[in-house]
PQR file of N, CA, C, O and H, with PARSE charges and radii, in Angstrom:
ATOM      1  N   MET A   1       1.850   8.751  -1.708 -0.4000 1.5000
ATOM      2  CA  MET A   1       2.301   8.018  -2.870 -0.0000 2.0000
ATOM      3  C   MET A   1       2.051   6.540  -2.613  0.5500 1.7000
ATOM      4  O   MET A   1       2.200   6.060  -1.489 -0.5500 1.4000
ATOM      5  N   GLY A   2       1.677   5.836  -3.646 -0.4000 1.5000
ATOM      6  CA  GLY A   2       1.402   4.419  -3.515 -0.0000 2.0000
ATOM      7  C   GLY A   2       2.178   3.582  -4.510  0.5500 1.7000
ATOM      8  O   GLY A   2       1.672   3.295  -5.595 -0.5500 1.4000
ATOM      9  H   GLY A   2       1.556   6.226  -4.559  0.4000 1.0000
ATOM     10  N   PRO A   3       3.397   3.181  -4.168 -0.5600 1.5000
ATOM     11  CA  PRO A   3       4.120   2.307  -5.084  0.2800 2.0000
ATOM     12  C   PRO A   3       3.422   0.960  -5.162  0.5500 1.7000
ATOM     13  O   PRO A   3       2.984   0.431  -4.140 -0.5500 1.4000
ATOM     14  N   GLY A   4       3.314   0.407  -6.335 -0.4000 1.5000
ATOM     15  CA  GLY A   4       2.648  -0.887  -6.483 -0.0000 2.0000
ATOM     16  C   GLY A   4       3.459  -1.988  -5.830  0.5500 1.7000
ATOM     17  O   GLY A   4       4.643  -2.147  -6.128 -0.5500 1.4000
ATOM     18  H   GLY A   4       3.670   0.837  -7.165  0.4000 1.0000
ATOM     19  N   VAL A   5       2.837  -2.750  -4.943 -0.4000 1.5000
ATOM     20  CA  VAL A   5       3.535  -3.836  -4.266 -0.0000 2.0000
ATOM     21  C   VAL A   5       3.185  -5.189  -4.867  0.5500 1.7000
ATOM     22  O   VAL A   5       3.659  -6.225  -4.401 -0.5500 1.4000
ATOM     23  H   VAL A   5       1.875  -2.621  -4.700  0.4000 1.0000
ATOM     24  N   TYR A   6       2.353  -5.174  -5.905 -0.4000 1.5000
ATOM     25  CA  TYR A   6       1.939  -6.417  -6.542 -0.0000 2.0000
ATOM     26  C   TYR A   6       1.741  -6.144  -8.017  0.5500 1.7000
ATOM     27  O   TYR A   6       0.843  -5.389  -8.390 -0.5500 1.4000
ATOM     28  H   TYR A   6       1.968  -4.333  -6.283  0.4000 1.0000
ATOM     29  N   ASP A   7       2.560  -6.743  -8.863 -0.4000 1.5000
ATOM     30  CA  ASP A   7       2.457  -6.572 -10.305 -0.0000 2.0000
ATOM     31  C   ASP A   7       1.390  -7.531 -10.826  0.5500 1.7000
ATOM     32  O   ASP A   7       1.634  -8.731 -10.945 -0.5500 1.4000
ATOM     33  H   ASP A   7       3.290  -7.356  -8.560  0.4000 1.0000
ATOM     34  N   ILE A   8       0.225  -7.009 -11.132 -0.4000 1.5000
ATOM     35  CA  ILE A   8      -0.886  -7.864 -11.518 -0.0000 2.0000
ATOM     36  C   ILE A   8      -0.690  -8.522 -12.871  0.5500 1.7000
ATOM     37  O   ILE A   8      -1.423  -9.453 -13.205 -0.5500 1.4000
ATOM     38  H   ILE A   8       0.026  -6.033 -11.035  0.4000 1.0000
ATOM     39  N   HIS A   9       0.260  -8.076 -13.649 -0.4000 1.5000
ATOM     40  CA  HIS A   9       0.507  -8.674 -14.956 -0.0000 2.0000
ATOM     41  C   HIS A   9       1.476  -9.852 -14.874  0.5500 1.7000
ATOM     42  O   HIS A   9       1.692 -10.552 -15.863 -0.5500 1.4000
ATOM     43  H   HIS A   9       0.855  -7.319 -13.378  0.4000 1.0000
ATOM     44  N   SER A  10       2.047 -10.063 -13.718 -0.4000 1.5000
ATOM     45  CA  SER A  10       2.980 -11.164 -13.515 -0.0000 2.0000
ATOM     46  C   SER A  10       2.225 -12.377 -12.957  0.5500 1.7000
ATOM     47  O   SER A  10       1.329 -12.213 -12.128 -0.5500 1.4000
ATOM     48  H   SER A  10       1.872  -9.494 -12.914  0.4000 1.0000
ATOM     49  N   PRO A  11       2.574 -13.583 -13.398 -0.5600 1.5000
ATOM     50  CA  PRO A  11       1.928 -14.774 -12.830  0.2800 2.0000
ATOM     51  C   PRO A  11       2.397 -15.043 -11.401  0.5500 1.7000
ATOM     52  O   PRO A  11       1.776 -15.820 -10.676 -0.5500 1.4000
ATOM     53  N   ARG A  12       3.488 -14.403 -10.999 -0.4000 1.5000
ATOM     54  CA  ARG A  12       4.015 -14.568  -9.642 -0.0000 2.0000
ATOM     55  C   ARG A  12       3.222 -13.706  -8.673  0.5500 1.7000
ATOM     56  O   ARG A  12       3.118 -12.492  -8.852 -0.5500 1.4000
ATOM     57  H   ARG A  12       3.993 -13.772 -11.587  0.4000 1.0000
ATOM     58  N   ALA A  13       2.671 -14.328  -7.660 -0.4000 1.5000
ATOM     59  CA  ALA A  13       1.929 -13.596  -6.633 -0.0000 2.0000
ATOM     60  C   ALA A  13       2.821 -13.456  -5.408  0.5500 1.7000
ATOM     61  O   ALA A  13       3.084 -14.447  -4.726 -0.5500 1.4000
ATOM     62  H   ALA A  13       2.756 -15.314  -7.514  0.4000 1.0000
ATOM     63  N   PRO A  14       3.290 -12.257  -5.115 -0.5600 1.5000
ATOM     64  CA  PRO A  14       4.202 -12.078  -3.977  0.2800 2.0000
ATOM     65  C   PRO A  14       3.498 -12.288  -2.642  0.5500 1.7000
ATOM     66  O   PRO A  14       2.322 -11.957  -2.489 -0.5500 1.4000
ATOM     67  N   ASP A  15       4.230 -12.841  -1.681 -0.4000 1.5000
ATOM     68  CA  ASP A  15       3.673 -12.966  -0.341 -0.0000 2.0000
ATOM     69  C   ASP A  15       3.910 -11.655   0.411  0.5500 1.7000
ATOM     70  O   ASP A  15       4.528 -10.732  -0.119 -0.5500 1.4000
ATOM     71  H   ASP A  15       5.185 -13.110  -1.806  0.4000 1.0000
ATOM     72  N   SER A  16       3.420 -11.582   1.634 -0.4000 1.5000
ATOM     73  CA  SER A  16       3.519 -10.324   2.378 -0.0000 2.0000
ATOM     74  C   SER A  16       4.973  -9.948   2.661  0.5500 1.7000
ATOM     75  O   SER A  16       5.288  -8.761   2.747 -0.5500 1.4000
ATOM     76  H   SER A  16       2.918 -12.332   2.064  0.4000 1.0000
ATOM     77  N   ASP A  17       5.869 -10.935   2.809 -0.4000 1.5000
ATOM     78  CA  ASP A  17       7.284 -10.622   3.040 -0.0000 2.0000
ATOM     79  C   ASP A  17       7.901  -9.908   1.838  0.5500 1.7000
ATOM     80  O   ASP A  17       8.641  -8.938   1.999 -0.5500 1.4000
ATOM     81  H   ASP A  17       5.613 -11.900   2.739  0.4000 1.0000
ATOM     82  N   ALA A  18       7.591 -10.393   0.634 -0.4000 1.5000
ATOM     83  CA  ALA A  18       8.119  -9.757  -0.577 -0.0000 2.0000
ATOM     84  C   ALA A  18       7.576  -8.336  -0.720  0.5500 1.7000
ATOM     85  O   ALA A  18       8.298  -7.426  -1.128 -0.5500 1.4000
ATOM     86  H   ALA A  18       6.990 -11.181   0.504  0.4000 1.0000
ATOM     87  N   MET A  19       6.301  -8.154  -0.381 -0.4000 1.5000
ATOM     88  CA  MET A  19       5.708  -6.814  -0.444 -0.0000 2.0000
ATOM     89  C   MET A  19       6.368  -5.890   0.569  0.5500 1.7000
ATOM     90  O   MET A  19       6.603  -4.716   0.284 -0.5500 1.4000
ATOM     91  H   MET A  19       5.715  -8.893  -0.050  0.4000 1.0000
ATOM     92  N   GLN A  20       6.667  -6.418   1.752 -0.4000 1.5000
ATOM     93  CA  GLN A  20       7.274  -5.576   2.780 -0.0000 2.0000
ATOM     94  C   GLN A  20       8.657  -5.111   2.365  0.5500 1.7000
ATOM     95  O   GLN A  20       9.056  -3.996   2.703 -0.5500 1.4000
ATOM     96  H   GLN A  20       6.476  -7.372   1.984  0.4000 1.0000
ATOM     97  N   ILE A  21       9.390  -5.931   1.646 -0.4000 1.5000
ATOM     98  CA  ILE A  21      10.706  -5.514   1.152 -0.0000 2.0000
ATOM     99  C   ILE A  21      10.564  -4.274   0.271  0.5500 1.7000
ATOM    100  O   ILE A  21      11.365  -3.343   0.363 -0.5500 1.4000
ATOM    101  H   ILE A  21       9.066  -6.836   1.372  0.4000 1.0000
ATOM    102  N   MET A  22       9.545  -4.270  -0.577 -0.4000 1.5000
ATOM    103  CA  MET A  22       9.309  -3.104  -1.444 -0.0000 2.0000
ATOM    104  C   MET A  22       8.965  -1.871  -0.627  0.5500 1.7000
ATOM    105  O   MET A  22       9.438  -0.776  -0.931 -0.5500 1.4000
ATOM    106  H   MET A  22       8.895  -5.027  -0.651  0.4000 1.0000
ATOM    107  N   ILE A  23       8.154  -2.034   0.402 -0.4000 1.5000
ATOM    108  CA  ILE A  23       7.764  -0.903   1.251 -0.0000 2.0000
ATOM    109  C   ILE A  23       8.961  -0.403   2.058  0.5500 1.7000
ATOM    110  O   ILE A  23       9.146   0.804   2.207 -0.5500 1.4000
ATOM    111  H   ILE A  23       7.770  -2.924   0.649  0.4000 1.0000
ATOM    112  N   ASP A  24       9.766  -1.318   2.574 -0.4000 1.5000
ATOM    113  CA  ASP A  24      10.963  -0.899   3.313 -0.0000 2.0000
ATOM    114  C   ASP A  24      11.868  -0.043   2.426  0.5500 1.7000
ATOM    115  O   ASP A  24      12.442   0.944   2.884 -0.5500 1.4000
ATOM    116  H   ASP A  24       9.615  -2.299   2.452  0.4000 1.0000
ATOM    117  N   GLU A  25      11.988  -0.422   1.173 -0.4000 1.5000
ATOM    118  CA  GLU A  25      12.806   0.358   0.239 -0.0000 2.0000
ATOM    119  C   GLU A  25      12.149   1.708  -0.068  0.5500 1.7000
ATOM    120  O   GLU A  25      12.822   2.739  -0.085 -0.5500 1.4000
ATOM    121  H   GLU A  25      11.521  -1.224   0.800  0.4000 1.0000
ATOM    122  N   ALA A  26      10.833   1.699  -0.310 -0.4000 1.5000
ATOM    123  CA  ALA A  26      10.122   2.939  -0.645 -0.0000 2.0000
ATOM    124  C   ALA A  26      10.183   3.952   0.493  0.5500 1.7000
ATOM    125  O   ALA A  26      10.306   5.153   0.249 -0.5500 1.4000
ATOM    126  H   ALA A  26      10.286   0.862  -0.295  0.4000 1.0000
ATOM    127  N   GLN A  27      10.096   3.474   1.741 -0.4000 1.5000
ATOM    128  CA  GLN A  27      10.065   4.411   2.872 -0.0000 2.0000
ATOM    129  C   GLN A  27      11.386   5.137   3.068  0.5500 1.7000
ATOM    130  O   GLN A  27      11.454   6.110   3.820 -0.5500 1.4000
ATOM    131  H   GLN A  27       9.995   2.499   1.939  0.4000 1.0000
ATOM    132  N   LYS A  28      12.423   4.680   2.406 -0.4000 1.5000
ATOM    133  CA  LYS A  28      13.695   5.411   2.448 -0.0000 2.0000
ATOM    134  C   LYS A  28      13.594   6.741   1.704  0.5500 1.7000
ATOM    135  O   LYS A  28      14.357   7.669   1.973 -0.5500 1.4000
ATOM    136  H   LYS A  28      12.368   3.890   1.795  0.4000 1.0000
ATOM    137  N   TYR A  29      12.646   6.828   0.766 -0.4000 1.5000
ATOM    138  CA  TYR A  29      12.522   8.001  -0.094 -0.0000 2.0000
ATOM    139  C   TYR A  29      11.209   8.756   0.091  0.5500 1.7000
ATOM    140  O   TYR A  29      11.101   9.923  -0.286 -0.5500 1.4000
ATOM    141  H   TYR A  29      12.026   6.075   0.547  0.4000 1.0000
ATOM    142  N   ILE A  30      10.219   8.094   0.665 -0.4000 1.5000
ATOM    143  CA  ILE A  30       8.886   8.682   0.834 -0.0000 2.0000
ATOM    144  C   ILE A  30       8.547   8.651   2.323  0.5500 1.7000
ATOM    145  O   ILE A  30       8.630   7.589   2.941 -0.5500 1.4000
ATOM    146  H   ILE A  30      10.307   7.146   0.971  0.4000 1.0000
ATOM    147  N   PRO A  31       8.170   9.780   2.916 -0.5600 1.5000
ATOM    148  CA  PRO A  31       7.796   9.762   4.337  0.2800 2.0000
ATOM    149  C   PRO A  31       6.685   8.727   4.568  0.5500 1.7000
ATOM    150  O   PRO A  31       5.712   8.669   3.816 -0.5500 1.4000
ATOM    151  N   ILE A  32       6.843   7.929   5.601 -0.4000 1.5000
ATOM    152  CA  ILE A  32       5.928   6.815   5.856 -0.0000 2.0000
ATOM    153  C   ILE A  32       4.469   7.274   5.977  0.5500 1.7000
ATOM    154  O   ILE A  32       3.558   6.529   5.616 -0.5500 1.4000
ATOM    155  H   ILE A  32       7.633   7.976   6.212  0.4000 1.0000
ATOM    156  N   GLU A  33       4.241   8.489   6.481 -0.4000 1.5000
ATOM    157  CA  GLU A  33       2.864   8.979   6.617 -0.0000 2.0000
ATOM    158  C   GLU A  33       2.238   9.326   5.267  0.5500 1.7000
ATOM    159  O   GLU A  33       1.031   9.554   5.187 -0.5500 1.4000
ATOM    160  H   GLU A  33       4.981   9.094   6.774  0.4000 1.0000
ATOM    161  N   ARG A  34       3.035   9.367   4.222 -0.4000 1.5000
ATOM    162  CA  ARG A  34       2.522   9.647   2.868 -0.0000 2.0000
ATOM    163  C   ARG A  34       2.540   8.419   1.965  0.5500 1.7000
ATOM    164  O   ARG A  34       2.280   8.515   0.766 -0.5500 1.4000
ATOM    165  H   ARG A  34       4.015   9.181   4.286  0.4000 1.0000
ATOM    166  N   LEU A  35       2.844   7.282   2.542 -0.4000 1.5000
ATOM    167  CA  LEU A  35       2.980   6.052   1.776 -0.0000 2.0000
ATOM    168  C   LEU A  35       1.705   5.218   1.876  0.5500 1.7000
ATOM    169  O   LEU A  35       1.232   4.925   2.975 -0.5500 1.4000
ATOM    170  H   LEU A  35       3.055   7.203   3.516  0.4000 1.0000
ATOM    171  N   TRP A  36       1.158   4.843   0.738 -0.4000 1.5000
ATOM    172  CA  TRP A  36      -0.048   4.024   0.670 -0.0000 2.0000
ATOM    173  C   TRP A  36       0.330   2.649   0.134  0.5500 1.7000
ATOM    174  O   TRP A  36       1.215   2.524  -0.713 -0.5500 1.4000
ATOM    175  H   TRP A  36       1.542   5.080  -0.154  0.4000 1.0000
ATOM    176  N   ILE A  37      -0.341   1.629   0.629 -0.4000 1.5000
ATOM    177  CA  ILE A  37      -0.104   0.269   0.166 -0.0000 2.0000
ATOM    178  C   ILE A  37      -1.184  -0.090  -0.841  0.5500 1.7000
ATOM    179  O   ILE A  37      -2.373  -0.052  -0.523 -0.5500 1.4000
ATOM    180  H   ILE A  37      -1.060   1.731   1.317  0.4000 1.0000
ATOM    181  N   ASN A  38      -0.775  -0.437  -2.050 -0.4000 1.5000
ATOM    182  CA  ASN A  38      -1.752  -0.801  -3.078 -0.0000 2.0000
ATOM    183  C   ASN A  38      -1.082  -1.634  -4.169  0.5500 1.7000
ATOM    184  O   ASN A  38       0.143  -1.654  -4.281 -0.5500 1.4000
ATOM    185  H   ASN A  38       0.190  -0.468  -2.308  0.4000 1.0000
ATOM    186  N   PRO A  39      -1.905  -2.328  -4.979 -0.5600 1.5000
ATOM    187  CA  PRO A  39      -1.328  -3.037  -6.120  0.2800 2.0000
ATOM    188  C   PRO A  39      -0.868  -2.027  -7.159  0.5500 1.7000
ATOM    189  O   PRO A  39      -1.162  -0.838  -7.035 -0.5500 1.4000
ATOM    190  N   ASP A  40      -0.153  -2.482  -8.178 -0.4000 1.5000
ATOM    191  CA  ASP A  40       0.374  -1.542  -9.179 -0.0000 2.0000
ATOM    192  C   ASP A  40      -0.735  -0.927 -10.014  0.5500 1.7000
ATOM    193  O   ASP A  40      -0.572   0.189 -10.507 -0.5500 1.4000
ATOM    194  H   ASP A  40       0.086  -3.448  -8.278  0.4000 1.0000
ATOM    195  N   CYS A  41      -1.834  -1.601 -10.187 -0.4000 1.5000
ATOM    196  CA  CYS A  41      -3.007  -1.055 -10.874 -0.0000 2.0000
ATOM    197  C   CYS A  41      -4.202  -1.961 -10.554  0.5500 1.7000
ATOM    198  O   CYS A  41      -4.114  -2.806  -9.664 -0.5500 1.4000
ATOM    199  H   CYS A  41      -1.967  -2.507  -9.786  0.4000 1.0000
ATOM    200  N   GLY A  42      -5.275  -1.795 -11.248 -0.4000 1.5000
ATOM    201  CA  GLY A  42      -6.480  -2.555 -10.941 -0.0000 2.0000
ATOM    202  C   GLY A  42      -6.303  -4.057 -10.998  0.5500 1.7000
ATOM    203  O   GLY A  42      -5.466  -4.564 -11.745 -0.5500 1.4000
ATOM    204  H   GLY A  42      -5.346  -1.108 -11.972  0.4000 1.0000
ATOM    205  N   LEU A  43      -7.088  -4.767 -10.210 -0.4000 1.5000
ATOM    206  CA  LEU A  43      -7.019  -6.223 -10.155 -0.0000 2.0000
ATOM    207  C   LEU A  43      -8.034  -6.882 -11.096  0.5500 1.7000
ATOM    208  O   LEU A  43      -8.294  -8.080 -10.984 -0.5500 1.4000
ATOM    209  H   LEU A  43      -7.768  -4.355  -9.602  0.4000 1.0000
ATOM    210  N   LYS A  44      -8.600  -6.116 -12.008 -0.4000 1.5000
ATOM    211  CA  LYS A  44      -9.678  -6.622 -12.862 -0.0000 2.0000
ATOM    212  C   LYS A  44      -9.243  -7.726 -13.815  0.5500 1.7000
ATOM    213  O   LYS A  44     -10.093  -8.438 -14.351 -0.5500 1.4000
ATOM    214  H   LYS A  44      -8.389  -5.143 -12.099  0.4000 1.0000
ATOM    215  N   THR A  45      -7.940  -7.889 -14.041 -0.4000 1.5000
ATOM    216  CA  THR A  45      -7.478  -8.934 -14.952 -0.0000 2.0000
ATOM    217  C   THR A  45      -7.277 -10.274 -14.243  0.5500 1.7000
ATOM    218  O   THR A  45      -6.898 -11.258 -14.879 -0.5500 1.4000
ATOM    219  H   THR A  45      -7.250  -7.312 -13.606  0.4000 1.0000
ATOM    220  N   ARG A  46      -7.525 -10.320 -12.943 -0.4000 1.5000
ATOM    221  CA  ARG A  46      -7.327 -11.537 -12.150 -0.0000 2.0000
ATOM    222  C   ARG A  46      -8.671 -12.129 -11.742  0.5500 1.7000
ATOM    223  O   ARG A  46      -9.687 -11.435 -11.690 -0.5500 1.4000
ATOM    224  H   ARG A  46      -7.833  -9.521 -12.427  0.4000 1.0000
ATOM    225  N   ASN A  47      -8.654 -13.431 -11.452 -0.4000 1.5000
ATOM    226  CA  ASN A  47      -9.898 -14.055 -10.981 -0.0000 2.0000
ATOM    227  C   ASN A  47     -10.086 -13.743  -9.496  0.5500 1.7000
ATOM    228  O   ASN A  47      -9.165 -13.278  -8.825 -0.5500 1.4000
ATOM    229  H   ASN A  47      -7.829 -13.995 -11.494  0.4000 1.0000
ATOM    230  N   TRP A  48     -11.284 -14.005  -8.999 -0.4000 1.5000
ATOM    231  CA  TRP A  48     -11.616 -13.630  -7.619 -0.0000 2.0000
ATOM    232  C   TRP A  48     -10.729 -14.318  -6.595  0.5500 1.7000
ATOM    233  O   TRP A  48     -10.376 -13.711  -5.584 -0.5500 1.4000
ATOM    234  H   TRP A  48     -12.033 -14.383  -9.544  0.4000 1.0000
ATOM    235  N   GLU A  49     -10.365 -15.567  -6.831 -0.4000 1.5000
ATOM    236  CA  GLU A  49      -9.513 -16.272  -5.876 -0.0000 2.0000
ATOM    237  C   GLU A  49      -8.159 -15.573  -5.734  0.5500 1.7000
ATOM    238  O   GLU A  49      -7.666 -15.382  -4.622 -0.5500 1.4000
ATOM    239  H   GLU A  49     -10.653 -16.060  -7.652  0.4000 1.0000
ATOM    240  N   GLU A  50      -7.566 -15.194  -6.864 -0.4000 1.5000
ATOM    241  CA  GLU A  50      -6.282 -14.479  -6.833 -0.0000 2.0000
ATOM    242  C   GLU A  50      -6.416 -13.113  -6.165  0.5500 1.7000
ATOM    243  O   GLU A  50      -5.566 -12.714  -5.369 -0.5500 1.4000
ATOM    244  H   GLU A  50      -7.966 -15.350  -7.767  0.4000 1.0000
ATOM    245  N   VAL A  51      -7.489 -12.404  -6.496 -0.4000 1.5000
ATOM    246  CA  VAL A  51      -7.712 -11.069  -5.927 -0.0000 2.0000
ATOM    247  C   VAL A  51      -7.842 -11.148  -4.415  0.5500 1.7000
ATOM    248  O   VAL A  51      -7.202 -10.387  -3.690 -0.5500 1.4000
ATOM    249  H   VAL A  51      -8.180 -12.728  -7.142  0.4000 1.0000
ATOM    250  N   ARG A  52      -8.671 -12.071  -3.942 -0.4000 1.5000
ATOM    251  CA  ARG A  52      -8.860 -12.193  -2.484 -0.0000 2.0000
ATOM    252  C   ARG A  52      -7.546 -12.503  -1.779  0.5500 1.7000
ATOM    253  O   ARG A  52      -7.234 -11.900  -0.752 -0.5500 1.4000
ATOM    254  H   ARG A  52      -9.190 -12.689  -4.532  0.4000 1.0000
ATOM    255  N   GLN A  53      -6.771 -13.445  -2.328 -0.4000 1.5000
ATOM    256  CA  GLN A  53      -5.507 -13.814  -1.695 -0.0000 2.0000
ATOM    257  C   GLN A  53      -4.535 -12.639  -1.668  0.5500 1.7000
ATOM    258  O   GLN A  53      -3.885 -12.397  -0.651 -0.5500 1.4000
ATOM    259  H   GLN A  53      -7.025 -13.935  -3.162  0.4000 1.0000
ATOM    260  N   GLN A  54      -4.431 -11.916  -2.762 -0.4000 1.5000
ATOM    261  CA  GLN A  54      -3.498 -10.791  -2.797 -0.0000 2.0000
ATOM    262  C   GLN A  54      -3.944  -9.653  -1.891  0.5500 1.7000
ATOM    263  O   GLN A  54      -3.112  -8.987  -1.274 -0.5500 1.4000
ATOM    264  H   GLN A  54      -4.959 -12.112  -3.588  0.4000 1.0000
ATOM    265  N   LEU A  55      -5.237  -9.427  -1.808 -0.4000 1.5000
ATOM    266  CA  LEU A  55      -5.716  -8.400  -0.877 -0.0000 2.0000
ATOM    267  C   LEU A  55      -5.426  -8.821   0.563  0.5500 1.7000
ATOM    268  O   LEU A  55      -5.051  -7.983   1.384 -0.5500 1.4000
ATOM    269  H   LEU A  55      -5.912  -9.968  -2.309  0.4000 1.0000
ATOM    270  N   ARG A  56      -5.595 -10.108   0.882 -0.4000 1.5000
ATOM    271  CA  ARG A  56      -5.241 -10.585   2.230 -0.0000 2.0000
ATOM    272  C   ARG A  56      -3.757 -10.368   2.487  0.5500 1.7000
ATOM    273  O   ARG A  56      -3.375  -9.921   3.569 -0.5500 1.4000
ATOM    274  H   ARG A  56      -5.900 -10.788   0.215  0.4000 1.0000
ATOM    275  N   ASN A  57      -2.911 -10.683   1.498 -0.4000 1.5000
ATOM    276  CA  ASN A  57      -1.463 -10.476   1.664 -0.0000 2.0000
ATOM    277  C   ASN A  57      -1.131  -8.998   1.883  0.5500 1.7000
ATOM    278  O   ASN A  57      -0.303  -8.664   2.731 -0.5500 1.4000
ATOM    279  H   ASN A  57      -3.222 -11.047   0.619  0.4000 1.0000
ATOM    280  N   MET A  58      -1.776  -8.119   1.120 -0.4000 1.5000
ATOM    281  CA  MET A  58      -1.517  -6.686   1.276 -0.0000 2.0000
ATOM    282  C   MET A  58      -1.960  -6.184   2.645  0.5500 1.7000
ATOM    283  O   MET A  58      -1.266  -5.377   3.262 -0.5500 1.4000
ATOM    284  H   MET A  58      -2.449  -8.390   0.431  0.4000 1.0000
ATOM    285  N   VAL A  59      -3.108  -6.652   3.124 -0.4000 1.5000
ATOM    286  CA  VAL A  59      -3.589  -6.238   4.443 -0.0000 2.0000
ATOM    287  C   VAL A  59      -2.640  -6.758   5.528  0.5500 1.7000
ATOM    288  O   VAL A  59      -2.307  -6.024   6.458 -0.5500 1.4000
ATOM    289  H   VAL A  59      -3.672  -7.308   2.623  0.4000 1.0000
ATOM    290  N   GLU A  60      -2.206  -8.014   5.416 -0.4000 1.5000
ATOM    291  CA  GLU A  60      -1.271  -8.581   6.395 -0.0000 2.0000
ATOM    292  C   GLU A  60       0.022  -7.767   6.435  0.5500 1.7000
ATOM    293  O   GLU A  60       0.519  -7.423   7.507 -0.5500 1.4000
ATOM    294  H   GLU A  60      -2.477  -8.611   4.661  0.4000 1.0000
ATOM    295  N   MET A  61       0.554  -7.469   5.261 -0.4000 1.5000
ATOM    296  CA  MET A  61       1.787  -6.704   5.183 -0.0000 2.0000
ATOM    297  C   MET A  61       1.597  -5.288   5.720  0.5500 1.7000
ATOM    298  O   MET A  61       2.483  -4.757   6.390 -0.5500 1.4000
ATOM    299  H   MET A  61       0.151  -7.748   4.390  0.4000 1.0000
ATOM    300  N   THR A  62       0.459  -4.678   5.434 -0.4000 1.5000
ATOM    301  CA  THR A  62       0.188  -3.331   5.931 -0.0000 2.0000
ATOM    302  C   THR A  62       0.186  -3.304   7.456  0.5500 1.7000
ATOM    303  O   THR A  62       0.726  -2.379   8.061 -0.5500 1.4000
ATOM    304  H   THR A  62      -0.261  -5.110   4.890  0.4000 1.0000
ATOM    305  N   LYS A  63      -0.412  -4.303   8.073 -0.4000 1.5000
ATOM    306  CA  LYS A  63      -0.426  -4.378   9.545 -0.0000 2.0000
ATOM    307  C   LYS A  63       0.997  -4.488  10.091  0.5500 1.7000
ATOM    308  O   LYS A  63       1.337  -3.857  11.092 -0.5500 1.4000
ATOM    309  H   LYS A  63      -0.851  -5.055   7.581  0.4000 1.0000
ATOM    310  N   ILE A  64       1.813  -5.284   9.435 -0.4000 1.5000
ATOM    311  CA  ILE A  64       3.218  -5.452   9.873 -0.0000 2.0000
ATOM    312  C   ILE A  64       3.972  -4.129   9.740  0.5500 1.7000
ATOM    313  O   ILE A  64       4.694  -3.723  10.650 -0.5500 1.4000
ATOM    314  H   ILE A  64       1.537  -5.798   8.622  0.4000 1.0000
ATOM    315  N   VAL A  65       3.799  -3.465   8.607 -0.4000 1.5000
ATOM    316  CA  VAL A  65       4.491  -2.192   8.374 -0.0000 2.0000
ATOM    317  C   VAL A  65       4.037  -1.142   9.375  0.5500 1.7000
ATOM    318  O   VAL A  65       4.859  -0.374   9.876 -0.5500 1.4000
ATOM    319  H   VAL A  65       3.212  -3.794   7.867  0.4000 1.0000
ATOM    320  N   ARG A  66       2.742  -1.093   9.676 -0.4000 1.5000
ATOM    321  CA  ARG A  66       2.253  -0.113  10.665 -0.0000 2.0000
ATOM    322  C   ARG A  66       2.876  -0.335  12.016  0.5500 1.7000
ATOM    323  O   ARG A  66       3.261   0.626  12.682 -0.5500 1.4000
ATOM    324  H   ARG A  66       2.075  -1.716   9.268  0.4000 1.0000
ATOM    325  N   LYS A  67       2.988  -1.600  12.448 -0.4000 1.5000
ATOM    326  CA  LYS A  67       3.616  -1.890  13.734 -0.0000 2.0000
ATOM    327  C   LYS A  67       5.083  -1.494  13.728  0.5500 1.7000
ATOM    328  O   LYS A  67       5.619  -1.029  14.734 -0.5500 1.4000
ATOM    329  H   LYS A  67       2.676  -2.380  11.906  0.4000 1.0000
ATOM    330  N   LYS A  68       5.724  -1.685  12.580 -0.4000 1.5000
ATOM    331  CA  LYS A  68       7.153  -1.398  12.473 -0.0000 2.0000
ATOM    332  C   LYS A  68       7.456   0.096  12.453  0.5500 1.7000
ATOM    333  O   LYS A  68       8.422   0.534  13.078 -0.5500 1.4000
ATOM    334  H   LYS A  68       5.289  -2.063  11.763  0.4000 1.0000
ATOM    335  N   TYR A  69       6.643   0.889  11.743 -0.4000 1.5000
ATOM    336  CA  TYR A  69       6.968   2.297  11.512 -0.0000 2.0000
ATOM    337  C   TYR A  69       6.115   3.308  12.269  0.5500 1.7000
ATOM    338  O   TYR A  69       6.525   4.456  12.439 -0.5500 1.4000
ATOM    339  H   TYR A  69       5.858   0.533  11.236  0.4000 1.0000
ATOM    340  N   VAL A  70       4.952   2.901  12.718 -0.4000 1.5000
ATOM    341  CA  VAL A  70       4.050   3.858  13.369 -0.0000 2.0000
ATOM    342  C   VAL A  70       4.003   3.551  14.861  0.5500 1.7000
ATOM    343  O   VAL A  70       3.696   2.432  15.272 -0.5500 1.4000
ATOM    344  H   VAL A  70       4.619   1.968  12.580  0.4000 1.0000
ATOM    345  N   ALA A  71       4.307   4.546  15.643 -0.4000 1.5000
ATOM    346  CA  ALA A  71       4.335   4.359  17.104 -0.0000 2.0000
ATOM    347  C   ALA A  71       2.949   4.442  17.696  0.5500 1.7000
ATOM    348  O   ALA A  71       2.786   4.308  18.909 -0.5500 1.4000
ATOM    349  H   ALA A  71       4.556   5.455  15.309  0.4000 1.0000
TER
END
């Protein structure tokens, strides 16, 4: 399951800490091995600068979550 960690329709771009809060909450209900990190839907409505930054934030947060939950 992949809960959206970034609402692309919002002008607010969450940092990796805000995304991790969402993942920490989701993992209470979804086994971590079945949890995927992704935006809420396609990034096609954003410009390339925004897309690159949000993808970097998602990758950074994913690395943190893997260290935290995966041995």
